[in-house]
C-alpha positions as CSV (number, residue, x, y, z in Angstrom):
1,M,-19.4,-57.9,-150.3
2,T,-20.2,-58.9,-146.6
3,S,-17.2,-60.5,-144.4
4,S,-20.3,-63.1,-142.9
5,F,-20.8,-66.5,-144.8
6,V,-23.3,-68.6,-144.1
7,R,-23.2,-72.6,-144.9
8,I,-25.7,-73.8,-147.6
9,E,-27.0,-76.5,-144.9
10,A,-28.3,-73.0,-142.8
11,L,-29.6,-71.0,-145.4
12,R,-33.3,-72.1,-144.9
13,E,-32.9,-69.7,-141.2
14,H,-32.5,-66.7,-143.6
15,V,-35.7,-67.1,-146.4
16,G,-36.5,-63.8,-147.2
17,R,-33.1,-62.3,-145.9
18,A,-29.7,-61.2,-147.8
19,A,-27.0,-64.2,-147.5
20,S,-23.7,-65.0,-148.7
21,V,-22.3,-68.3,-149.0
22,R,-19.1,-69.6,-150.4
23,G,-18.5,-72.2,-152.1
24,W,-17.5,-74.8,-155.8
25,V,-19.3,-73.8,-158.9
26,T,-20.8,-77.7,-160.4
27,H,-22.8,-76.5,-163.0
28,L,-23.2,-73.4,-165.4
29,R,-26.2,-72.2,-167.8
30,S,-27.4,-69.4,-169.2
31,S,-29.9,-68.0,-171.5
32,G,-28.8,-64.7,-172.1
33,K,-30.3,-63.1,-169.6
34,V,-30.8,-65.0,-166.6
35,A,-27.9,-67.1,-165.5
36,F,-27.7,-70.2,-163.4
37,I,-24.9,-71.3,-160.7
38,V,-25.0,-74.5,-159.0
39,L,-22.9,-74.6,-156.1
40,R,-21.4,-76.6,-153.3
41,D,-19.7,-75.9,-150.0
42,G,-19.4,-79.3,-148.3
43,T,-22.9,-79.2,-146.7
44,G,-25.2,-78.7,-149.4
45,V,-25.9,-77.3,-153.0
46,L,-27.3,-74.3,-154.3
47,Q,-28.8,-72.9,-157.0
48,S,-28.0,-69.1,-157.5
49,V,-29.8,-67.2,-159.8
50,I,-28.4,-64.2,-161.9
51,V,-30.8,-61.4,-163.5
52,K,-28.6,-59.6,-166.1
53,N,-30.9,-56.6,-166.0
54,N,-30.8,-56.6,-161.5
55,V,-27.5,-56.5,-161.4
56,A,-24.1,-54.9,-162.0
57,P,-22.5,-54.5,-165.7
58,D,-19.4,-56.4,-163.2
59,V,-21.6,-58.8,-161.7
60,W,-22.7,-60.1,-165.0
61,E,-19.0,-60.0,-166.4
62,R,-17.7,-62.0,-163.6
63,F,-20.3,-65.0,-164.7
64,Q,-19.4,-65.3,-167.7
65,Q,-15.7,-66.0,-166.4
66,L,-16.8,-69.0,-164.5
67,T,-15.7,-72.7,-165.2
68,V,-16.4,-75.4,-163.4
69,E,-14.7,-76.2,-160.1
70,T,-14.3,-72.7,-159.7
71,S,-14.6,-71.5,-156.0
72,I,-16.7,-68.5,-155.5
73,A,-18.8,-66.0,-153.3
74,V,-22.2,-65.1,-154.0
75,T,-24.3,-62.9,-152.3
76,G,-28.5,-62.2,-152.9
77,E,-31.9,-62.8,-151.2
78,V,-32.8,-66.4,-150.1
79,R,-36.3,-67.9,-151.1
80,E,-37.9,-70.8,-150.5
81,D,-38.3,-73.0,-153.4
82,A,-39.2,-76.7,-153.1
83,R,-37.8,-77.8,-156.2
84,S,-34.0,-76.7,-155.4
85,P,-32.4,-78.7,-153.5
86,G,-32.7,-77.6,-149.7
87,G,-35.6,-76.5,-150.6
88,V,-34.1,-72.8,-151.2
89,E,-32.8,-70.6,-154.0
90,M,-30.9,-67.1,-153.9
91,S,-31.6,-64.4,-156.4
92,A,-27.5,-63.3,-156.3
93,T,-26.4,-59.3,-156.6
94,A,-22.9,-60.1,-156.1
95,L,-20.6,-62.4,-157.3
96,E,-16.5,-62.4,-156.3
97,I,-14.2,-65.1,-158.0
98,I,-11.9,-66.9,-155.3
99,G,-9.8,-69.1,-157.1
100,T,-9.9,-69.8,-161.0
101,S,-10.2,-73.5,-162.1
102,P,-9.0,-73.9,-165.5
103,T,-11.4,-75.9,-168.8
104,D,-9.6,-78.5,-168.6
105,Y,-10.7,-80.1,-165.1
106,P,-10.0,-83.8,-165.7
107,I,-13.3,-85.3,-164.4
108,Q,-16.1,-84.4,-167.1
109,P,-19.6,-85.6,-167.2
110,K,-18.9,-88.5,-169.3
111,E,-18.0,-91.8,-168.7
112,H,-14.3,-92.4,-167.3
113,G,-12.4,-96.0,-166.5
114,V,-12.0,-96.6,-162.5
115,D,-8.4,-96.4,-163.2
116,F,-8.8,-92.7,-164.2
117,L,-11.0,-91.9,-161.2
118,L,-8.9,-93.5,-159.3
119,D,-5.9,-91.7,-160.6
120,N,-7.8,-88.5,-159.8
121,R,-9.3,-89.2,-156.4
122,H,-8.5,-86.3,-155.0
123,L,-10.9,-84.7,-157.4
124,W,-13.1,-87.6,-157.9
125,L,-14.5,-87.1,-154.3
126,R,-15.7,-83.7,-155.2
127,S,-18.5,-85.6,-157.2
128,R,-22.2,-85.8,-155.8
129,R,-21.6,-89.9,-155.7
130,Q,-18.5,-89.8,-153.7
131,R,-19.9,-87.3,-151.3
132,A,-23.4,-89.5,-150.7
133,I,-20.8,-92.4,-149.8
134,A,-18.6,-90.5,-147.2
135,R,-21.7,-88.8,-145.7
136,V,-23.3,-92.6,-145.3
137,R,-19.8,-93.3,-143.8
138,N,-19.4,-90.4,-141.3
139,E,-23.0,-91.2,-139.9
140,I,-22.3,-95.3,-139.6
141,E,-18.6,-93.6,-137.9
142,Q,-20.8,-91.5,-135.1
143,A,-23.1,-94.3,-134.6
144,I,-20.6,-96.9,-133.9
145,H,-19.3,-94.6,-131.2
146,D,-23.0,-93.9,-129.4
147,F,-24.1,-97.7,-129.7
148,F,-20.9,-98.7,-127.5
149,Y,-20.6,-94.9,-125.2
150,E,-24.8,-96.0,-124.4
151,R,-23.5,-99.6,-123.2
152,G,-20.7,-98.5,-121.0
153,F,-18.2,-99.8,-123.7
154,L,-14.8,-98.0,-123.0
155,R,-12.4,-96.9,-126.0
156,V,-9.3,-98.2,-125.7
157,D,-6.7,-97.2,-128.5
158,T,-4.4,-100.1,-129.5
159,P,-1.4,-100.1,-131.4
160,I,-0.5,-100.0,-135.0
161,L,3.2,-101.5,-134.6
162,T,3.2,-104.7,-133.3
163,A,5.6,-107.9,-132.3
164,A,2.3,-110.0,-132.0
165,I,0.4,-111.0,-134.7
166,G,-3.6,-112.3,-135.1
167,E,-3.6,-114.1,-138.5
168,R,-1.4,-116.4,-140.3
169,S,-0.5,-114.5,-143.3
170,G,-0.8,-111.1,-145.1
171,L,1.8,-109.1,-143.2
172,F,3.6,-106.0,-143.6
173,E,7.1,-105.7,-141.5
174,T,9.3,-103.2,-140.6
175,E,12.8,-103.2,-138.6
176,Y,12.3,-101.5,-135.2
177,F,15.6,-99.9,-134.5
178,D,17.2,-102.6,-132.1
179,E,14.1,-104.4,-131.3
180,G,14.3,-106.9,-134.6
181,T,11.2,-106.9,-137.1
182,A,7.5,-105.2,-136.1
183,F,4.9,-105.9,-138.1
184,L,2.1,-103.3,-138.6
185,A,-1.4,-104.4,-136.9
186,Q,-3.7,-106.8,-138.7
187,T,-6.0,-106.6,-135.6
188,G,-6.2,-104.7,-132.5
189,Q,-8.2,-107.5,-130.9
190,L,-5.1,-109.3,-128.4
191,Y,-4.7,-105.3,-126.6
192,G,-8.0,-105.5,-126.5
193,E,-8.3,-108.7,-124.9
194,A,-6.2,-107.3,-121.7
195,A,-8.4,-104.0,-121.8
196,A,-11.2,-106.6,-121.3
197,A,-9.8,-107.9,-117.8
198,A,-9.1,-104.4,-116.7
199,F,-12.4,-102.7,-117.8
200,G,-14.7,-105.4,-118.7
201,K,-16.5,-104.6,-121.6
202,I,-14.2,-102.4,-124.4
203,Y,-14.2,-101.9,-128.2
204,T,-11.5,-100.5,-130.5
205,F,-11.4,-98.5,-133.7
206,G,-8.6,-98.2,-135.8
207,P,-6.3,-98.9,-139.0
208,T,-5.6,-102.5,-139.7
209,F,-3.1,-103.9,-142.7
210,R,-3.4,-106.8,-144.5
211,A,-0.3,-107.8,-147.1
212,E,-2.7,-110.0,-149.3
213,K,-2.3,-110.1,-153.0
214,S,-5.8,-109.7,-153.9
215,K,-7.5,-107.5,-156.1
216,T,-11.3,-108.8,-155.2
217,R,-14.0,-106.0,-154.8
218,R,-13.7,-106.9,-150.9
219,H,-10.6,-105.8,-150.2
220,L,-7.9,-103.2,-149.1
221,T,-4.5,-103.6,-147.9
222,E,-5.5,-100.9,-145.2
223,F,-8.8,-100.6,-143.8
224,W,-10.5,-99.8,-140.5
225,M,-12.4,-102.2,-138.4
226,I,-14.0,-102.0,-134.9
227,E,-13.6,-104.8,-132.3
228,P,-15.2,-105.1,-129.1
229,E,-14.2,-107.1,-126.4
230,V,-16.5,-108.6,-123.6
231,A,-15.6,-110.1,-120.2
232,W,-18.0,-113.1,-119.3
233,N,-19.4,-113.2,-122.7
234,D,-19.6,-116.2,-124.6
235,S,-20.3,-117.6,-128.4
236,N,-23.7,-117.2,-128.2
237,D,-23.8,-113.5,-126.3
238,N,-21.3,-112.7,-128.5
239,M,-23.7,-113.0,-131.7
240,R,-26.1,-111.2,-129.6
241,L,-24.4,-108.0,-129.9
242,Q,-23.4,-108.8,-133.3
243,E,-26.6,-108.3,-134.5
244,A,-27.8,-105.7,-132.2
245,F,-25.1,-103.5,-133.3
246,V,-25.5,-104.6,-137.2
247,S,-29.2,-103.4,-136.6
248,Y,-28.4,-100.0,-135.2
249,L,-26.2,-99.0,-137.7
250,V,-28.6,-99.6,-140.8
251,E,-31.2,-98.5,-138.5
252,R,-29.3,-95.4,-138.0
253,A,-28.5,-94.9,-142.1
254,L,-32.0,-95.2,-142.8
255,E,-33.1,-92.7,-140.4
256,R,-30.1,-89.8,-141.1
257,C,-28.7,-90.8,-144.5
258,A,-32.2,-90.7,-146.5
259,E,-31.0,-88.1,-149.3
260,E,-27.7,-89.8,-149.5
261,L,-29.2,-93.3,-150.0
262,K,-31.5,-91.6,-152.8
263,E,-28.9,-90.1,-154.7
264,L,-26.8,-93.4,-154.0
265,E,-30.2,-95.1,-155.9
266,R,-30.1,-97.6,-153.2
267,D,-33.2,-99.6,-152.4
268,R,-33.7,-98.9,-149.0
269,S,-36.5,-101.5,-148.3
270,K,-33.7,-104.2,-148.4
271,L,-32.4,-102.7,-145.9
272,A,-35.6,-102.2,-143.7
273,T,-35.8,-105.8,-143.3
274,V,-32.6,-106.2,-141.2
275,V,-33.4,-106.7,-137.5
276,P,-32.9,-109.0,-135.3
277,P,-32.8,-112.2,-134.9
278,F,-30.3,-113.0,-137.6
279,P,-30.1,-116.5,-138.7
280,R,-27.3,-119.0,-137.4
281,I,-26.3,-121.6,-139.6
282,A,-23.9,-124.7,-138.1
283,Y,-20.4,-124.5,-140.3
284,T,-21.9,-128.0,-141.0
285,E,-24.8,-127.8,-142.0
286,A,-24.1,-124.6,-144.2
287,V,-21.5,-126.9,-146.4
288,E,-24.3,-129.4,-146.8
289,I,-26.7,-126.6,-148.0
290,L,-24.4,-125.6,-150.9
291,H,-23.7,-129.2,-151.8
292,R,-27.3,-128.7,-152.6
293,K,-26.5,-126.1,-154.1
294,G,-24.1,-127.7,-156.2
295,S,-20.6,-125.7,-154.7
296,A,-17.8,-128.6,-154.8
297,I,-16.5,-127.0,-151.1
298,T,-15.5,-129.9,-149.4
299,W,-15.7,-129.8,-145.6
300,G,-12.7,-128.3,-143.9
301,D,-12.8,-125.5,-146.1
302,D,-13.4,-121.7,-145.4
303,L,-15.9,-120.1,-147.4
304,G,-15.4,-118.5,-150.1
305,A,-17.1,-115.3,-151.5
306,E,-19.3,-117.5,-154.5
307,D,-20.4,-120.0,-151.0
308,E,-21.5,-116.8,-149.2
309,A,-23.0,-115.6,-152.0
310,L,-25.0,-118.7,-152.0
311,L,-25.6,-119.0,-148.4
312,V,-27.1,-115.7,-148.2
313,E,-29.5,-116.1,-151.4
314,D,-32.7,-117.1,-149.5
315,H,-32.0,-114.5,-146.6
316,D,-33.6,-110.9,-146.7
317,R,-30.9,-109.7,-143.5
318,P,-27.3,-111.2,-142.6
319,I,-27.2,-114.3,-141.2
320,F,-24.1,-116.1,-139.1
321,I,-22.1,-119.2,-139.9
322,Y,-20.8,-120.1,-136.8
323,N,-18.5,-122.9,-135.3
324,Y,-15.8,-123.3,-138.1
325,P,-13.0,-126.1,-138.4
326,K,-10.3,-125.5,-136.2
327,E,-7.8,-125.7,-138.9
328,A,-9.9,-123.0,-140.7
329,K,-9.5,-120.2,-137.8
330,A,-6.9,-118.3,-136.0
331,F,-5.3,-120.2,-133.1
332,Y,-6.6,-118.1,-130.3
333,M,-10.4,-119.2,-131.0
334,K,-12.1,-121.7,-128.1
335,E,-12.0,-124.9,-128.9
336,N,-15.7,-126.1,-128.8
337,P,-15.9,-128.8,-126.4
338,E,-19.1,-130.6,-127.9
339,D,-16.8,-131.2,-131.2
340,P,-13.1,-130.6,-130.8
341,R,-12.6,-130.0,-134.5
342,T,-14.6,-126.4,-134.9
343,V,-13.8,-123.6,-132.3
344,L,-16.4,-121.4,-131.1
345,C,-16.4,-118.8,-133.9
346,D,-19.2,-116.9,-136.2
347,D,-18.8,-115.0,-139.6
348,C,-21.9,-112.4,-140.0
349,L,-22.5,-112.6,-144.0
350,A,-24.4,-109.6,-145.4
351,P,-26.9,-110.4,-147.6
352,E,-27.4,-109.7,-151.6
353,G,-23.9,-111.2,-152.1
354,Y,-21.7,-108.9,-149.7
355,G,-19.9,-111.1,-148.2
356,E,-18.8,-111.1,-144.4
357,I,-18.6,-108.1,-142.5
358,I,-17.8,-109.5,-139.0
359,G,-15.4,-112.2,-137.9
360,G,-16.4,-113.1,-134.2
361,S,-14.8,-115.8,-131.5
362,Q,-15.2,-117.1,-128.2
363,R,-11.6,-116.6,-126.9
364,E,-9.7,-119.9,-125.7
365,D,-9.4,-119.3,-122.1
366,D,-7.3,-122.4,-121.6
367,Y,-4.2,-121.7,-120.8
368,D,-2.3,-125.0,-122.0
369,K,-4.8,-125.4,-124.8
370,L,-3.7,-121.8,-126.2
371,V,0.3,-122.9,-125.5
372,E,-0.4,-126.1,-127.9
373,R,-1.7,-123.7,-130.5
374,I,0.4,-121.0,-130.4
375,K,2.9,-124.5,-131.0
376,T,0.8,-125.3,-134.0
377,E,0.6,-122.2,-136.0
378,G,4.4,-122.2,-135.5
379,L,4.2,-118.2,-133.7
380,P,7.0,-117.3,-131.9
381,M,6.5,-117.8,-128.1
382,D,8.2,-115.3,-126.9
383,A,5.9,-112.6,-128.3
384,Y,3.0,-114.0,-127.1
385,G,3.8,-114.3,-123.4
386,W,2.2,-110.9,-122.6
387,Y,-0.9,-112.9,-124.3
388,L,-0.6,-115.9,-122.3
389,D,-0.2,-113.9,-118.9
390,L,-3.7,-112.4,-119.5
391,R,-5.3,-117.1,-119.0
392,K,-2.4,-117.3,-116.6
393,Y,-3.3,-114.8,-114.0
394,G,-7.3,-115.1,-113.6
395,T,-8.3,-116.9,-117.0
396,F,-12.2,-115.8,-118.0
397,T,-14.4,-116.5,-120.3
398,H,-14.6,-113.8,-123.0
399,A,-15.6,-113.0,-126.6
400,G,-15.5,-110.3,-129.3
401,F,-15.4,-109.9,-133.0
402,G,-14.2,-107.4,-135.8
403,L,-16.5,-105.3,-138.3
404,G,-15.0,-104.4,-141.3
405,L,-15.7,-100.5,-141.4
406,E,-15.5,-100.2,-145.4
407,R,-17.1,-103.7,-146.2
408,T,-20.3,-102.8,-143.9
409,V,-20.4,-99.1,-145.7
410,A,-20.2,-101.0,-149.2
411,W,-23.1,-102.5,-148.3
412,I,-25.4,-100.3,-146.4
413,C,-25.0,-97.8,-149.8
414,G,-25.0,-100.6,-152.5
415,T,-21.8,-100.1,-153.5
416,P,-20.3,-103.0,-155.8
417,H,-16.7,-102.4,-154.5
418,I,-15.2,-100.9,-151.4
419,R,-12.7,-99.1,-152.5
420,E,-15.2,-96.2,-153.1
421,C,-15.9,-96.2,-149.2
422,I,-13.1,-94.9,-147.8
423,A,-11.4,-91.4,-149.1
424,F,-7.9,-92.4,-150.3
425,P,-8.0,-96.4,-150.7
426,R,-4.8,-98.6,-150.6
427,L,-5.4,-101.5,-152.5
428,M,-2.2,-103.6,-153.6
429,N,-1.2,-102.0,-157.2
430,R,-1.8,-98.2,-155.7
431,L,-0.1,-96.1,-153.4
432,W,-1.5,-93.0,-154.3
433,P,-3.3,-90.4,-154.3
């Protein structure tokens, strides 16, 4: 067998010629004289046909030994076939078994419980649905970098181990040599603010950690977040950047992931309406809307998942809820000069009940007010000395936000739970595989 192998995605370039591919068996069937092998190689899916009378006896014998997930190499003539995945099919003349697979492969073509599938996540990733989600995620990640690169943003990588925290709760702690307690980063934002003072407009993209004992479909203990920070942007500028960003990601998925979204049975018409501007609803108005819809929320409460679902049900694109009560939000958010009970912030809520995908705010640039908030929150002042320096040495208006990657992927894919939107999810009750 030839040593020159072709990726399945490139087989169209070899129509009318012989080629060799390697991959894993996903389906097998035989009529006794004609056999069909469907295999995948990570770039695509190929059906290979073996006609018993046209191949050597040992080739037919090897076919009889195949099982699902056997890794193989196949050589044959590539021909066009509009009915086949990728538009091509292979008439096999040679077959080699590279790695056998026992007949007790754990994931069978039947209904499995989620716990079973997560226990076998290392194998579940091989399924068509999981591969489609992973490809959408990959495209969205590339689109994120492209969006900011095209707009002159600098990527800055921020620490995962930190002494300063960005949120009130949900901290993973560890002892850090002789320096005391360190925390796994909940956000890269505080460091992003320092970088914005140096470079003007930056973004961070990395893992973040929340030790929240939550089992909802919207929570992971380890997830990826994208956090731009822009000098001189106020809260309104911040929301304009968010809606441009989200619309860009959705457009990119529609443009380049049509087959994957089709595999996921995603209603793409519901994504096609995601264009700026997004509706903006002040928090106080949102509470009034929720009361009319039967919610028992009181002014001052943060919005729950049910409240968010009620607010988006009349909209065909994401919406902004802005200027939340100060007590419901983090210490670093800018006090609203028109209503000191609130801060200049926003949550971007995805439609179809997917909830918050972005949290953003204008940052408090007043040194004294920031000191007061740190004290009110009971945070260790010495851990924030460097952060306060940003206001001491040339304070400036600035704003930023954090987009949760898995929540965004779940919404775009139409996946009900974000645990499928990362290769190996970390949940409060799951640390392996």
